[in-house]
N, C-alpha and C positions, 0 to 999 in steps of 0.2 A: 764330334767333327764329322762332316759328310764326306763326299768324294774329294779326292786330292785335287788341288788346283795346279795347273802348270806353273812353272817357275817364271819369275820376272825375266825380261830380256837380258839384263845385266848378269843375272845368275847363269843364264844359258851361255853367255860369252865366257864366264869364268869356268864353267864346266868344260867347254871346248878347249880352253887354254890348259886346263888340268889334264885332259885326255891327250892333247898334243905333247905336253911335257912327259907324260907317262910313256907314250909310244916312242918318243925320242930317247928316253932312258933305256928302253928295251930294244932299241935299234929297229923299230918298226916304222913303216912308211905311213904317212897320212894320205889316204887316197880320197878322191871325190866321193866315191860310194860310201866309204866309212864315214866321211863328214856328213853326208846326207842321212845315213842311218842314225848316227848319233844325234844329229840335229832334230830329226823327227822324234826320236825317243825323248830327248831333253825337253821338247815342247809339248809332249803328251802328258796325259794325266792317267792315274789309275795303275792297273797291274796288267801288263801286256805280255802275252805269250809271243813266241817267235812268229807264229802265224799272224797274230794281230798286228805286230810291227811290220811284218812283210807286206801285208795288205795296205797299211798306211804309206809305207815307203813307195810301193809300186804305183800309188796315185800320182807320185811326183816323178818317178823314173821306173818304167816297166821293165827295164833291163836288169835291175838289181835282183840277185838270186838269194835263195834260202841260205846258202852257205855264208854269204857275206853278212847277212843279218845275224846269223848264229854266231859267227866269229866276232862280230862287233859287240854283240851283247856279252859275250864271254870277256872281251877286253874291258868293257865298261864295268863288269862285275869285278874282275881282277884289279882294276885301278881304284876300286872303292867308290865309283860314281853310280853304281846300280846295285841293288840287292836282288839276289835270286830268291824267289819264294816258291815253295812247294806246298800247295794246299791240298791235303789228302791225296786222292788219286788223279787229280787234274794235271794239266801240263805245267811245266815250270813257267813261272811268270816273273817278270822283272819290274821293279819300281825304282824310281829315283832315290838315291841315298841322300837323305837330308840330315846332316849331322846335327842341326839345331832342332830337329823335330822328331820325337819318338811317337809312334802310334801303334795301336794294336788292330786286329782285324775281326770282323764278324763275317762269316762265310755262309751263304745259303746253300744247303745241301741239295736243293731241287734245281734252282736256276743258275747257280754258280756266282751270283752277285757277291761282290766283295765290298764291304763298307769299312772304312777306316774310322777309328775313334780314339780319343784320348780320355783318360780318367785318372785324375790325380790320386784318388783313394786307392785304386788298384795298384798304382805305382808304389805308393807308400806301403801298402800291405806286402807287396813282393819284396821290397827292401827290408822290411821288418822280419819277414820269414827267413830271408837269406841271412840276416844278421844273427837271428836266434840259433841258426844252424852253423854259425861260424864261417859263412861265405861272404866274400866281397864281390858283389855282382859286377860283372863286366858287360853283360848284355843279356837279353832275353827275347823270347818271341811268344806272344800271347795271341792265340787264335780261338775264337768261339764259333762253333758250328751249330746251325739250327735252320729254321725255315723263316724266310723274310716275310714281311707284312704282305707284299704283293702276292706271293705264292699261297699264303694263308687265305687271303681273300678269294683267290682263284679256286681254292679247294672247297670253300664254303658254298 
């Protein structure tokens, strides 16, 4: 699997509805800026840092601040709509939480490129290892670090 694709519009609407319901349950207000930040995030692809998302949001509304983006990403994470990812020593990155799709990551240690992939054999091996050790897997994170093809070519 290559780069993540942004979700379909009906999925975006469902994610907005889920976020509004979560905020209502927590007694939080749905503001225009939160709506904008979450909309840009929901329509994005890949793994965004707070700074990445802030830059995208400011293209639509320059008045949105860092704290609003940070708090909205935390809300999305707490509500289960986003996953927080920490790849080695880099900034925390966020990606859409797709319950129907599990994937793992290849991370370039030179340029920071993150490639998503799915591999049925790896998933089967992990489940077998867990079972042999008496574990019932609930989740896992698989990250492979190396040098991407582009950086290898640039080095040659």
